LUMFI-60807 format. One record per residue (C-alpha): residue number from 1; residue in three letters; x, y, z. Coordinates in nm, 4 decimals. Each point is the difference from the previous one (the first is absolute). Layout:
N
{NUM; 'ALA'; {X; Y; Z}};
...
END
This chain:
433
{1; 'UNK'; {7.7989; 13.7832; -11.9244}};
{2; 'UNK'; {-0.0857; -0.3156; 0.1983}};
{3; 'UNK'; {0.2279; -0.3003; -0.0330}};
{4; 'UNK'; {-0.2847; -0.2500; 0.0372}};
{5; 'UNK'; {-0.2420; -0.0379; -0.2910}};
{6; 'UNK'; {-0.2693; -0.2640; -0.0506}};
{7; 'UNK'; {-0.3222; 0.0272; -0.2021}};
{8; 'UNK'; {-0.2035; -0.2063; 0.2517}};
{9; 'UNK'; {0.0487; 0.2399; 0.2929}};
{10; 'UNK'; {-0.0636; 0.3763; 0.0324}};
{11; 'UNK'; {0.2967; 0.2360; -0.0061}};
{12; 'UNK'; {-0.0638; 0.1427; 0.3480}};
{13; 'UNK'; {0.0078; -0.3509; 0.1516}};
{14; 'UNK'; {0.3313; -0.0753; -0.1686}};
{15; 'UNK'; {0.1392; 0.3364; 0.1144}};
{16; 'UNK'; {-0.1014; -0.0795; 0.3573}};
{17; 'UNK'; {0.1543; -0.3440; -0.0360}};
{18; 'UNK'; {0.3257; 0.1542; -0.1170}};
{19; 'UNK'; {0.0132; 0.2318; 0.3013}};
{20; 'UNK'; {-0.0483; -0.2929; 0.2377}};
{21; 'UNK'; {0.2901; -0.2030; -0.1450}};
{22; 'UNK'; {0.2915; 0.2303; -0.0850}};
{23; 'UNK'; {0.3051; -0.1469; -0.1751}};
{24; 'UNK'; {-0.1945; -0.3118; -0.1018}};
{25; 'UNK'; {-0.1657; 0.1353; -0.3156}};
{26; 'UNK'; {0.1644; -0.2485; -0.2383}};
{27; 'UNK'; {-0.1021; -0.3025; 0.2097}};
{28; 'UNK'; {-0.3574; 0.1273; 0.0418}};
{29; 'UNK'; {-0.0241; 0.0728; -0.3724}};
{30; 'UNK'; {0.1183; -0.3528; -0.0776}};
{31; 'UNK'; {-0.2566; -0.1505; 0.2388}};
{32; 'UNK'; {-0.2812; 0.2077; -0.1544}};
{33; 'UNK'; {0.1006; -0.1254; -0.3447}};
{34; 'UNK'; {-0.0027; -0.3602; 0.1221}};
{35; 'UNK'; {-0.3330; 0.0355; 0.1803}};
{36; 'UNK'; {-0.1792; 0.1579; -0.2941}};
{37; 'UNK'; {-0.3664; 0.0885; 0.0432}};
{38; 'UNK'; {-0.2245; -0.1532; 0.2641}};
{39; 'UNK'; {-0.1712; -0.2534; -0.2256}};
{40; 'UNK'; {0.3135; -0.1039; -0.1887}};
{41; 'UNK'; {0.1923; -0.3151; 0.0876}};
{42; 'UNK'; {0.3326; 0.0856; 0.1572}};
{43; 'UNK'; {0.3150; -0.2150; 0.0185}};
{44; 'UNK'; {-0.0693; -0.3142; 0.2099}};
{45; 'UNK'; {0.2792; 0.0620; 0.2517}};
{46; 'UNK'; {0.2425; 0.2847; 0.0718}};
{47; 'UNK'; {0.3145; -0.0299; 0.2121}};
{48; 'UNK'; {0.1240; 0.3271; 0.1541}};
{49; 'UNK'; {0.3312; -0.0057; 0.1856}};
{50; 'UNK'; {0.2359; 0.2496; 0.1578}};
{51; 'UNK'; {0.1824; 0.0748; 0.3228}};
{52; 'UNK'; {-0.1660; 0.1018; 0.3258}};
{53; 'UNK'; {-0.1747; 0.3393; -0.0094}};
{54; 'UNK'; {0.0088; 0.0303; -0.3774}};
{55; 'UNK'; {-0.3750; 0.0760; -0.0105}};
{56; 'UNK'; {-0.1408; -0.3329; -0.1225}};
{57; 'UNK'; {-0.2762; -0.0434; 0.2589}};
{58; 'UNK'; {-0.0840; 0.3696; 0.0198}};
{59; 'UNK'; {-0.0262; 0.0396; -0.3775}};
{60; 'UNK'; {-0.2290; -0.3011; -0.0402}};
{61; 'UNK'; {-0.2292; 0.0993; 0.2887}};
{62; 'UNK'; {-0.0213; 0.3630; -0.1114}};
{63; 'UNK'; {-0.0556; -0.0918; -0.3648}};
{64; 'UNK'; {-0.2792; -0.2493; 0.0686}};
{65; 'UNK'; {-0.1740; 0.2149; 0.2627}};
{66; 'UNK'; {0.0191; 0.3267; -0.1949}};
{67; 'UNK'; {-0.1336; -0.1552; -0.3216}};
{68; 'UNK'; {-0.2560; -0.2018; 0.2040}};
{69; 'UNK'; {0.0930; -0.3268; -0.1662}};
{70; 'UNK'; {-0.1370; -0.3193; 0.1628}};
{71; 'UNK'; {0.2887; -0.1655; 0.1766}};
{72; 'UNK'; {0.1098; -0.2265; 0.2843}};
{73; 'UNK'; {0.3154; 0.0870; 0.1937}};
{74; 'UNK'; {0.1567; -0.2701; 0.2208}};
{75; 'UNK'; {0.3294; -0.0083; 0.1914}};
{76; 'UNK'; {0.1478; -0.3494; -0.0249}};
{77; 'UNK'; {0.1917; 0.0412; 0.3262}};
{78; 'UNK'; {-0.3209; 0.0541; 0.1928}};
{79; 'UNK'; {-0.1799; -0.2903; -0.1733}};
{80; 'UNK'; {0.2857; -0.2474; 0.0043}};
{81; 'UNK'; {-0.1807; -0.3225; -0.0982}};
{82; 'UNK'; {-0.1770; -0.0797; -0.3253}};
{83; 'UNK'; {-0.3366; -0.0455; 0.1732}};
{84; 'UNK'; {0.0199; 0.3363; 0.1803}};
{85; 'UNK'; {0.1089; 0.1706; -0.3216}};
{86; 'UNK'; {-0.2753; -0.1447; -0.2190}};
{87; 'UNK'; {-0.2718; 0.0635; 0.2579}};
{88; 'UNK'; {0.1128; 0.3607; 0.0472}};
{89; 'UNK'; {-0.0208; 0.0627; -0.3745}};
{90; 'UNK'; {-0.3571; -0.1339; -0.0049}};
{91; 'UNK'; {-0.0936; 0.2095; 0.3058}};
{92; 'UNK'; {0.1313; 0.3200; -0.1570}};
{93; 'UNK'; {-0.1684; -0.0919; -0.3284}};
{94; 'UNK'; {-0.3357; 0.0161; 0.1748}};
{95; 'UNK'; {0.0567; 0.3672; 0.0863}};
{96; 'UNK'; {0.0813; 0.1034; -0.3602}};
{97; 'UNK'; {-0.3708; 0.0423; -0.0762}};
{98; 'UNK'; {-0.2375; 0.2775; 0.0927}};
{99; 'UNK'; {-0.2405; -0.2519; 0.1470}};
{100; 'UNK'; {-0.0461; 0.0262; 0.3747}};
{101; 'UNK'; {-0.0691; -0.3621; 0.0866}};
{102; 'UNK'; {0.2909; -0.2231; 0.0868}};
{103; 'UNK'; {0.0126; -0.3673; -0.0857}};
{104; 'UNK'; {0.0989; -0.2540; 0.2604}};
{105; 'UNK'; {0.3619; -0.1033; 0.0269}};
{106; 'UNK'; {0.0773; -0.3084; -0.2108}};
{107; 'UNK'; {0.3150; -0.1987; 0.0881}};
{108; 'UNK'; {0.2451; -0.0542; -0.2845}};
{109; 'UNK'; {0.2317; -0.2966; 0.0437}};
{110; 'UNK'; {0.1758; -0.0148; -0.3374}};
{111; 'UNK'; {0.0387; 0.1892; -0.3259}};
{112; 'UNK'; {-0.2720; -0.1998; -0.1772}};
{113; 'UNK'; {-0.2533; 0.1243; 0.2544}};
{114; 'UNK'; {0.1422; 0.3502; -0.0367}};
{115; 'UNK'; {-0.0551; 0.0011; -0.3777}};
{116; 'UNK'; {-0.3610; -0.1163; 0.0431}};
{117; 'UNK'; {-0.0782; 0.2519; 0.2762}};
{118; 'UNK'; {0.1812; 0.2768; -0.1892}};
{119; 'UNK'; {-0.2211; -0.0496; -0.3075}};
{120; 'UNK'; {-0.3125; 0.0131; 0.2146}};
{121; 'UNK'; {0.1129; 0.3155; 0.1790}};
{122; 'UNK'; {0.0855; 0.1815; -0.3252}};
{123; 'UNK'; {-0.3429; -0.0798; -0.1474}};
{124; 'UNK'; {-0.1942; 0.0838; 0.3152}};
{125; 'UNK'; {0.1821; 0.3303; 0.0475}};
{126; 'UNK'; {-0.0423; 0.0973; -0.3678}};
{127; 'UNK'; {0.3733; 0.0400; -0.0574}};
{128; 'UNK'; {0.0239; -0.1976; -0.3230}};
{129; 'UNK'; {-0.0288; 0.3163; -0.2134}};
{130; 'UNK'; {0.3203; 0.1610; 0.1305}};
{131; 'UNK'; {0.3499; -0.1091; 0.0948}};
{132; 'UNK'; {0.0501; -0.1201; 0.3574}};
{133; 'UNK'; {0.3494; 0.0454; 0.1433}};
{134; 'UNK'; {0.1416; -0.2315; 0.2671}};
{135; 'UNK'; {0.3126; 0.1555; 0.1528}};
{136; 'UNK'; {0.2230; -0.2286; 0.2088}};
{137; 'UNK'; {0.2497; 0.2054; 0.1997}};
{138; 'UNK'; {0.3209; -0.1633; 0.1319}};
{139; 'UNK'; {-0.0566; -0.2714; -0.2581}};
{140; 'UNK'; {0.3291; -0.1751; 0.0821}};
{141; 'UNK'; {-0.1938; -0.1762; 0.2774}};
{142; 'UNK'; {-0.1844; -0.1989; -0.2685}};
{143; 'UNK'; {0.3146; -0.2091; -0.0442}};
{144; 'UNK'; {-0.0524; -0.1385; 0.3522}};
{145; 'UNK'; {-0.3520; -0.1250; -0.0834}};
{146; 'UNK'; {-0.1139; -0.2964; -0.2080}};
{147; 'UNK'; {0.1751; -0.0463; -0.3331}};
{148; 'UNK'; {-0.3167; 0.0620; -0.2037}};
{149; 'UNK'; {-0.0924; 0.3376; 0.1537}};
{150; 'UNK'; {0.2353; 0.2239; -0.1971}};
{151; 'UNK'; {-0.0576; -0.1626; -0.3451}};
{152; 'UNK'; {-0.3767; 0.0031; 0.0624}};
{153; 'UNK'; {-0.0060; 0.3712; 0.0836}};
{154; 'UNK'; {0.2011; 0.0758; -0.3136}};
{155; 'UNK'; {-0.2676; -0.1824; -0.2076}};
{156; 'UNK'; {-0.3040; 0.1131; 0.1981}};
{157; 'UNK'; {-0.1490; 0.1789; -0.3017}};
{158; 'UNK'; {0.0195; -0.3220; -0.2011}};
{159; 'UNK'; {-0.1258; -0.2254; 0.2814}};
{160; 'UNK'; {-0.3025; 0.2141; 0.0859}};
{161; 'UNK'; {-0.0747; 0.1326; -0.3521}};
{162; 'UNK'; {-0.0611; 0.3389; 0.1594}};
{163; 'UNK'; {0.1428; 0.3474; -0.0516}};
{164; 'UNK'; {0.2495; -0.0089; 0.2876}};
{165; 'UNK'; {0.3620; 0.1145; 0.0331}};
{166; 'UNK'; {0.2331; -0.1164; 0.2771}};
{167; 'UNK'; {0.2691; 0.2490; 0.1056}};
{168; 'UNK'; {0.2965; -0.1305; 0.2021}};
{169; 'UNK'; {0.2078; 0.2496; 0.2025}};
{170; 'UNK'; {0.3402; -0.1144; 0.1212}};
{171; 'UNK'; {0.3482; 0.1170; 0.0954}};
{172; 'UNK'; {0.1776; -0.2848; -0.1818}};
{173; 'UNK'; {0.0378; -0.0729; -0.3698}};
{174; 'UNK'; {-0.2210; -0.2369; -0.1989}};
{175; 'UNK'; {0.2831; -0.2504; -0.0561}};
{176; 'UNK'; {-0.0217; -0.0921; 0.3697}};
{177; 'UNK'; {-0.3742; -0.0688; -0.0392}};
{178; 'UNK'; {-0.0049; -0.2174; -0.3116}};
{179; 'UNK'; {-0.0839; -0.3634; 0.0900}};
{180; 'UNK'; {0.2159; -0.2825; -0.1331}};
{181; 'UNK'; {-0.2979; -0.1481; -0.1856}};
{182; 'UNK'; {-0.0653; 0.3218; -0.1869}};
{183; 'UNK'; {-0.3003; 0.2324; 0.0085}};
{184; 'UNK'; {-0.1711; 0.2845; -0.1811}};
{185; 'UNK'; {0.2401; 0.2942; -0.0276}};
{186; 'UNK'; {-0.1471; 0.3235; 0.1420}};
{187; 'UNK'; {0.0633; 0.3448; -0.1380}};
{188; 'UNK'; {0.2844; 0.1430; 0.2123}};
{189; 'UNK'; {0.0270; 0.3658; 0.0975}};
{190; 'UNK'; {0.2943; 0.1438; 0.1968}};
{191; 'UNK'; {-0.0266; 0.2859; 0.2484}};
{192; 'UNK'; {0.3477; 0.1574; 0.0350}};
{193; 'UNK'; {0.1221; 0.1648; 0.3180}};
{194; 'UNK'; {-0.0694; 0.3681; 0.0487}};
{195; 'UNK'; {0.2946; 0.2178; -0.0968}};
{196; 'UNK'; {0.1177; 0.2779; 0.2295}};
{197; 'UNK'; {-0.1892; 0.2500; -0.2160}};
{198; 'UNK'; {-0.3205; -0.2032; 0.0321}};
{199; 'UNK'; {0.0408; -0.0250; 0.3775}};
{200; 'UNK'; {0.0623; 0.3750; 0.0189}};
{201; 'UNK'; {-0.3207; 0.0682; -0.1934}};
{202; 'UNK'; {-0.2155; -0.2459; 0.1971}};
{203; 'UNK'; {0.1251; 0.0978; 0.3454}};
{204; 'UNK'; {-0.0243; 0.3730; -0.0753}};
{205; 'UNK'; {-0.3746; -0.0322; -0.0616}};
{206; 'UNK'; {-0.0643; -0.0582; 0.3732}};
{207; 'UNK'; {0.1237; 0.3391; 0.1179}};
{208; 'UNK'; {-0.1810; 0.1522; 0.3023}};
{209; 'UNK'; {-0.2292; 0.2919; -0.0854}};
{210; 'UNK'; {0.1699; 0.2376; 0.2468}};
{211; 'UNK'; {0.3275; -0.0161; -0.1949}};
{212; 'UNK'; {0.0727; 0.0756; -0.3627}};
{213; 'UNK'; {0.0501; -0.2730; -0.2565}};
{214; 'UNK'; {0.3569; 0.1170; -0.0756}};
{215; 'UNK'; {0.0942; -0.0206; 0.3682}};
{216; 'UNK'; {-0.1271; -0.3577; 0.0314}};
{217; 'UNK'; {0.1598; -0.0979; -0.3324}};
{218; 'UNK'; {0.3373; 0.1236; 0.1309}};
{219; 'UNK'; {-0.0496; -0.2150; 0.3104}};
{220; 'UNK'; {-0.0809; -0.3065; -0.2122}};
{221; 'UNK'; {0.3113; 0.0667; -0.2077}};
{222; 'UNK'; {0.2137; -0.0050; 0.3186}};
{223; 'UNK'; {-0.1745; -0.3136; 0.1248}};
{224; 'UNK'; {0.0580; -0.1872; -0.3260}};
{225; 'UNK'; {0.3611; 0.1153; -0.0098}};
{226; 'UNK'; {0.0566; -0.1804; 0.3306}};
{227; 'UNK'; {-0.2190; -0.3109; -0.0338}};
{228; 'UNK'; {-0.0248; -0.0769; -0.3730}};
{229; 'UNK'; {0.3183; -0.2105; -0.0099}};
{230; 'UNK'; {-0.1236; -0.2286; 0.2812}};
{231; 'UNK'; {-0.3801; 0.0121; -0.0414}};
{232; 'UNK'; {-0.2118; 0.0079; -0.3167}};
{233; 'UNK'; {-0.3211; -0.1060; 0.1766}};
{234; 'UNK'; {-0.2660; 0.2660; -0.0584}};
{235; 'UNK'; {-0.1948; -0.0920; 0.3148}};
{236; 'UNK'; {0.3091; 0.0172; 0.2176}};
{237; 'UNK'; {0.1006; 0.3353; -0.1502}};
{238; 'UNK'; {-0.3504; 0.1379; 0.0610}};
{239; 'UNK'; {0.0265; -0.1116; 0.3614}};
{240; 'UNK'; {0.3424; 0.1645; 0.0377}};
{241; 'UNK'; {-0.1218; 0.3213; -0.1650}};
{242; 'UNK'; {-0.2906; 0.0377; 0.2424}};
{243; 'UNK'; {0.2117; -0.0986; 0.3002}};
{244; 'UNK'; {0.2848; 0.2486; -0.0501}};
{245; 'UNK'; {-0.1783; 0.3009; -0.1517}};
{246; 'UNK'; {-0.0746; 0.1634; 0.3372}};
{247; 'UNK'; {0.3721; 0.0036; 0.0814}};
{248; 'UNK'; {0.0756; 0.1580; -0.3371}};
{249; 'UNK'; {-0.2473; 0.2805; 0.0713}};
{250; 'UNK'; {0.1365; 0.0867; 0.3466}};
{251; 'UNK'; {0.2275; 0.2902; -0.1122}};
{252; 'UNK'; {-0.2906; 0.1504; -0.1970}};
{253; 'UNK'; {-0.2404; -0.0353; 0.2950}};
{254; 'UNK'; {0.2505; 0.1596; 0.2416}};
{255; 'UNK'; {0.0670; 0.2825; -0.2446}};
{256; 'UNK'; {0.3694; -0.0821; -0.0375}};
{257; 'UNK'; {-0.0269; -0.0585; -0.3752}};
{258; 'UNK'; {-0.2397; 0.0488; -0.2880}};
{259; 'UNK'; {-0.1260; -0.2588; -0.2466}};
{260; 'UNK'; {0.2746; 0.0823; -0.2513}};
{261; 'UNK'; {0.2900; -0.0330; 0.2423}};
{262; 'UNK'; {0.0831; -0.3568; -0.1003}};
{263; 'UNK'; {0.3468; 0.0004; 0.1595}};
{264; 'UNK'; {-0.1308; 0.0544; 0.3547}};
{265; 'UNK'; {-0.2846; -0.2425; -0.0565}};
{266; 'UNK'; {0.2421; -0.2675; -0.1212}};
{267; 'UNK'; {0.2385; 0.0449; 0.2971}};
{268; 'UNK'; {-0.2947; -0.0363; 0.2367}};
{269; 'UNK'; {-0.1456; -0.3164; -0.1568}};
{270; 'UNK'; {0.3259; -0.1816; -0.0926}};
{271; 'UNK'; {0.0745; -0.1682; 0.3396}};
{272; 'UNK'; {-0.3607; -0.1132; 0.0359}};
{273; 'UNK'; {-0.0047; -0.1564; -0.3462}};
{274; 'UNK'; {0.3198; -0.1886; 0.0888}};
{275; 'UNK'; {-0.1750; -0.1403; 0.3088}};
{276; 'UNK'; {-0.3030; -0.0930; -0.2105}};
{277; 'UNK'; {0.2335; -0.1883; -0.2371}};
{278; 'UNK'; {0.0564; -0.2589; 0.2761}};
{279; 'UNK'; {-0.3681; -0.0996; 0.0135}};
{280; 'UNK'; {-0.0873; -0.0153; -0.3713}};
{281; 'UNK'; {-0.2455; -0.2894; -0.0592}};
{282; 'UNK'; {0.0264; -0.1241; 0.3608}};
{283; 'UNK'; {-0.2869; 0.1898; 0.1709}};
{284; 'UNK'; {0.1765; -0.0623; 0.3314}};
{285; 'UNK'; {-0.1766; 0.2848; 0.1785}};
{286; 'UNK'; {-0.3334; 0.1718; -0.0527}};
{287; 'UNK'; {-0.0332; 0.3401; -0.1657}};
{288; 'UNK'; {-0.0792; 0.1653; 0.3347}};
{289; 'UNK'; {0.3143; -0.1496; 0.1576}};
{290; 'UNK'; {0.2121; 0.1192; -0.2906}};
{291; 'UNK'; {-0.1414; 0.3532; 0.0262}};
{292; 'UNK'; {0.0665; -0.0025; 0.3753}};
{293; 'UNK'; {0.3577; -0.1110; -0.0630}};
{294; 'UNK'; {0.0489; 0.2827; -0.2495}};
{295; 'UNK'; {-0.1476; 0.2511; 0.2419}};
{296; 'UNK'; {0.2342; -0.1143; 0.2762}};
{297; 'UNK'; {0.2999; -0.0008; -0.2384}};
{298; 'UNK'; {0.0693; -0.3590; 0.0941}};
{299; 'UNK'; {0.2865; -0.2028; -0.1357}};
{300; 'UNK'; {-0.0469; -0.2963; -0.2330}};
{301; 'UNK'; {0.1190; -0.2320; 0.2766}};
{302; 'UNK'; {-0.3180; 0.0792; 0.1926}};
{303; 'UNK'; {-0.2102; -0.1933; -0.2492}};
{304; 'UNK'; {-0.1453; -0.3081; 0.1658}};
{305; 'UNK'; {-0.0211; -0.2161; -0.3076}};
{306; 'UNK'; {0.1848; -0.2289; -0.2352}};
{307; 'UNK'; {0.2511; 0.2642; -0.1027}};
{308; 'UNK'; {0.0973; 0.0735; 0.3622}};
{309; 'UNK'; {0.2741; -0.2633; -0.0095}};
{310; 'UNK'; {0.1764; 0.1583; 0.2961}};
{311; 'UNK'; {-0.2707; -0.1421; 0.2271}};
{312; 'UNK'; {0.0660; -0.3605; -0.1043}};
{313; 'UNK'; {0.1235; -0.2009; 0.2965}};
{314; 'UNK'; {0.2391; -0.2856; -0.0753}};
{315; 'UNK'; {0.1960; -0.2420; 0.2213}};
{316; 'UNK'; {0.3554; 0.0954; 0.0952}};
{317; 'UNK'; {0.1878; -0.2191; -0.2468}};
{318; 'UNK'; {-0.2579; 0.0605; -0.2748}};
{319; 'UNK'; {0.1020; 0.3658; -0.0043}};
{320; 'UNK'; {0.3660; -0.0948; -0.0461}};
{321; 'UNK'; {-0.0966; -0.2531; -0.2671}};
{322; 'UNK'; {-0.1914; 0.2665; -0.1901}};
{323; 'UNK'; {0.2899; 0.2459; 0.0247}};
{324; 'UNK'; {0.2379; -0.2714; -0.1207}};
{325; 'UNK'; {-0.2354; -0.0832; -0.2881}};
{326; 'UNK'; {-0.0147; 0.3651; -0.1033}};
{327; 'UNK'; {0.3799; 0.0257; 0.0052}};
{328; 'UNK'; {0.0295; -0.3206; -0.2030}};
{329; 'UNK'; {-0.2533; 0.1240; -0.2584}};
{330; 'UNK'; {0.1523; 0.3437; -0.0597}};
{331; 'UNK'; {0.3736; -0.0527; 0.0649}};
{332; 'UNK'; {0.2134; -0.1780; -0.2612}};
{333; 'UNK'; {0.1566; -0.3281; 0.1049}};
{334; 'UNK'; {0.3516; 0.1382; -0.0515}};
{335; 'UNK'; {-0.0529; 0.2559; 0.2802}};
{336; 'UNK'; {-0.0909; -0.2531; 0.2708}};
{337; 'UNK'; {0.3627; -0.0533; 0.0998}};
{338; 'UNK'; {0.0640; 0.3721; 0.0371}};
{339; 'UNK'; {-0.3212; 0.0731; 0.1935}};
{340; 'UNK'; {-0.0398; -0.2996; 0.2286}};
{341; 'UNK'; {0.3501; -0.1400; 0.0613}};
{342; 'UNK'; {0.2053; 0.1676; 0.2729}};
{343; 'UNK'; {0.3454; -0.0943; -0.1330}};
{344; 'UNK'; {-0.0632; 0.0100; -0.3712}};
{345; 'UNK'; {0.3440; 0.1268; -0.0938}};
{346; 'UNK'; {0.0817; 0.2804; -0.2388}};
{347; 'UNK'; {-0.2666; 0.0919; -0.2553}};
{348; 'UNK'; {0.1220; 0.1350; -0.3320}};
{349; 'UNK'; {-0.1935; 0.2803; -0.1589}};
{350; 'UNK'; {-0.0738; -0.0998; -0.3541}};
{351; 'UNK'; {-0.1319; 0.1925; -0.2954}};
{352; 'UNK'; {-0.2888; -0.2472; -0.0143}};
{353; 'UNK'; {-0.1505; 0.1376; 0.3204}};
{354; 'UNK'; {0.0438; 0.3578; -0.1167}};
{355; 'UNK'; {-0.1727; -0.0810; -0.3255}};
{356; 'UNK'; {-0.3111; -0.1317; 0.1709}};
{357; 'UNK'; {-0.0072; 0.2136; 0.3129}};
{358; 'UNK'; {-0.2629; 0.2329; -0.1487}};
{359; 'UNK'; {-0.2487; -0.2837; -0.0625}};
{360; 'UNK'; {-0.2167; -0.0552; 0.3075}};
{361; 'UNK'; {-0.0968; -0.3580; 0.0748}};
{362; 'UNK'; {-0.3345; 0.1277; 0.1288}};
{363; 'UNK'; {-0.0885; 0.1028; -0.3539}};
{364; 'UNK'; {0.0823; -0.3487; -0.1276}};
{365; 'UNK'; {-0.2206; -0.1763; 0.2549}};
{366; 'UNK'; {0.0757; -0.2844; 0.2431}};
{367; 'UNK'; {0.2190; -0.2895; -0.1130}};
{368; 'UNK'; {-0.0536; -0.3642; 0.1072}};
{369; 'UNK'; {0.2420; -0.1544; 0.2487}};
{370; 'UNK'; {0.0577; -0.3544; 0.1353}};
{371; 'UNK'; {-0.0830; -0.1092; 0.3532}};
{372; 'UNK'; {0.3629; -0.0461; 0.1067}};
{373; 'UNK'; {0.0832; 0.3625; -0.0879}};
{374; 'UNK'; {-0.2975; 0.1203; 0.2044}};
{375; 'UNK'; {0.1168; -0.1972; 0.3044}};
{376; 'UNK'; {0.3606; 0.1159; -0.0432}};
{377; 'UNK'; {-0.1068; 0.3665; 0.0044}};
{378; 'UNK'; {-0.2297; -0.0707; 0.2965}};
{379; 'UNK'; {0.2892; -0.1460; 0.2045}};
{380; 'UNK'; {0.2135; 0.3042; -0.0741}};
{381; 'UNK'; {-0.2533; 0.2691; 0.0987}};
{382; 'UNK'; {-0.1278; -0.1671; 0.3190}};
{383; 'UNK'; {0.2197; 0.0704; 0.3009}};
{384; 'UNK'; {-0.0429; -0.3308; 0.1844}};
{385; 'UNK'; {0.0446; -0.3490; -0.1347}};
{386; 'UNK'; {-0.3016; -0.1329; -0.1965}};
{387; 'UNK'; {-0.0410; -0.3718; -0.0475}};
{388; 'UNK'; {-0.1652; -0.1155; -0.3251}};
{389; 'UNK'; {-0.2975; -0.1570; 0.1778}};
{390; 'UNK'; {-0.3448; -0.0868; -0.1273}};
{391; 'UNK'; {-0.1263; 0.3239; 0.1559}};
{392; 'UNK'; {0.2083; 0.2075; -0.2428}};
{393; 'UNK'; {-0.1234; -0.1950; -0.3029}};
{394; 'UNK'; {-0.3627; 0.0225; 0.1163}};
{395; 'UNK'; {0.0334; 0.3787; 0.0267}};
{396; 'UNK'; {0.1244; 0.0112; -0.3597}};
{397; 'UNK'; {-0.3131; -0.1912; -0.1022}};
{398; 'UNK'; {-0.2135; 0.2457; 0.1981}};
{399; 'UNK'; {0.1587; 0.2961; -0.1818}};
{400; 'UNK'; {-0.0870; -0.1678; -0.3313}};
{401; 'UNK'; {-0.3594; -0.0528; 0.1200}};
{402; 'UNK'; {-0.0225; 0.3688; 0.0960}};
{403; 'UNK'; {0.1253; 0.0833; -0.3536}};
{404; 'UNK'; {0.2987; 0.1889; 0.1406}};
{405; 'UNK'; {0.2181; -0.2539; -0.1810}};
{406; 'UNK'; {-0.0805; -0.1859; -0.3193}};
{407; 'UNK'; {0.1298; -0.3354; -0.1210}};
{408; 'UNK'; {0.1620; 0.0151; -0.3436}};
{409; 'UNK'; {0.0015; -0.3070; -0.2249}};
{410; 'UNK'; {-0.1115; -0.3523; 0.0807}};
{411; 'UNK'; {0.0294; -0.1740; 0.3329}};
{412; 'UNK'; {0.1628; -0.3100; -0.1481}};
{413; 'UNK'; {0.3265; 0.1713; -0.0945}};
{414; 'UNK'; {0.3101; -0.1924; 0.1021}};
{415; 'UNK'; {0.1826; 0.3109; 0.1185}};
{416; 'UNK'; {-0.2715; 0.0947; 0.2505}};
{417; 'UNK'; {-0.2669; 0.2683; -0.0005}};
{418; 'UNK'; {0.0593; 0.3568; -0.1121}};
{419; 'UNK'; {-0.1796; 0.3003; 0.1476}};
{420; 'UNK'; {-0.0624; 0.3633; -0.0813}};
{421; 'UNK'; {-0.0781; 0.2851; 0.2419}};
{422; 'UNK'; {-0.3240; 0.1832; -0.0883}};
{423; 'UNK'; {-0.0080; 0.2847; 0.2551}};
{424; 'UNK'; {0.1046; 0.3616; -0.0467}};
{425; 'UNK'; {0.2953; 0.1915; 0.1398}};
{426; 'UNK'; {-0.2243; 0.1996; 0.2369}};
{427; 'UNK'; {-0.1273; -0.3208; 0.1523}};
{428; 'UNK'; {0.3536; -0.1332; 0.0560}};
{429; 'UNK'; {0.1046; 0.3307; 0.1561}};
{430; 'UNK'; {-0.2920; -0.0208; 0.2411}};
{431; 'UNK'; {0.0899; -0.3593; 0.0911}};
{432; 'UNK'; {0.3663; 0.0896; 0.0433}};
{433; 'UNK'; {-0.0835; 0.2782; 0.2478}};
END
């Protein structure tokens, strides 16, 4: 029984549409209800929002192309000024007709000219008998244009007196769009994130023909078990699935295991998935370089990219400053005397320390510290005498610029600036070596 039903379109087309957009049946059904039939007036403007890779752009493109509805699709990042945007809509509008001749390009300087040229194009292309859809992807860029662009697009059906619907696609909510002067409220539609079950179903559809569907589904289940907590991006997960599948199949290719021996397959792929965890979203190296690194059984430190922090070269005292900042961020203030003072006297063991000794400060995150504490720890861990010169303070500023340290609070505090260390323990260990 198909989930999509609409009297204006044949059942086989809707069934094909459902197969192209799995796990988005409710959103597609809602859009079909809003669109209605071809000759019916739809809602003047629709605002669709959701996080990255929630299927907004793909669903709209697939829906309009499969049903062969006349539409214009424009990315507002690519056409970043109002003139480029309006002219691109008119250019694409010329290709919505079956006519072969192309009209000459007409410049469009403002929205009044756009409304006049839009009416002419709709009449000349014989589009007045059916709904025309103008889809503006990455619509948050409209807020950077003239103040009248967004309200005018929301009322384009009223301004042109034509059967046109404007669809805005964005990653932010409508409340961040609404102008202070008020405007026509669009019909909002939310695309939620894919759940782990949805991702499992979508990713399992791309299994290679030489392997069974159950074997590839088990691989996707392992992949999501590792990456789902840190990455919900469908595109990134598709990239990771293609990139690491050959390593998962190695025991089967060598004859050391069969497709049902999940324990051996997991032990073989686990270290490589941990290495891939370091480069999620970054695209530091190409796919061929990553495959070569897996083939050579290279270590994560061999990556020549942003995550290879061990290759960062810093000045001599900057390394000590960073180590001191890390110690100040993760060690409580009450322990400074015991750790950094040579003749600190007798330290009593209290029940307070025993009560909290199981709680790791690394789980709580870095704590802010004042500048004088940073310099005090620096003087205690450096062997020779360090004078508080302008060179030391300039290196602290450089570490903030490199985002290895971050400034906490305002700069006009009477008690001086406060900092927080933003690097990991592995990076500090590499610096300390």
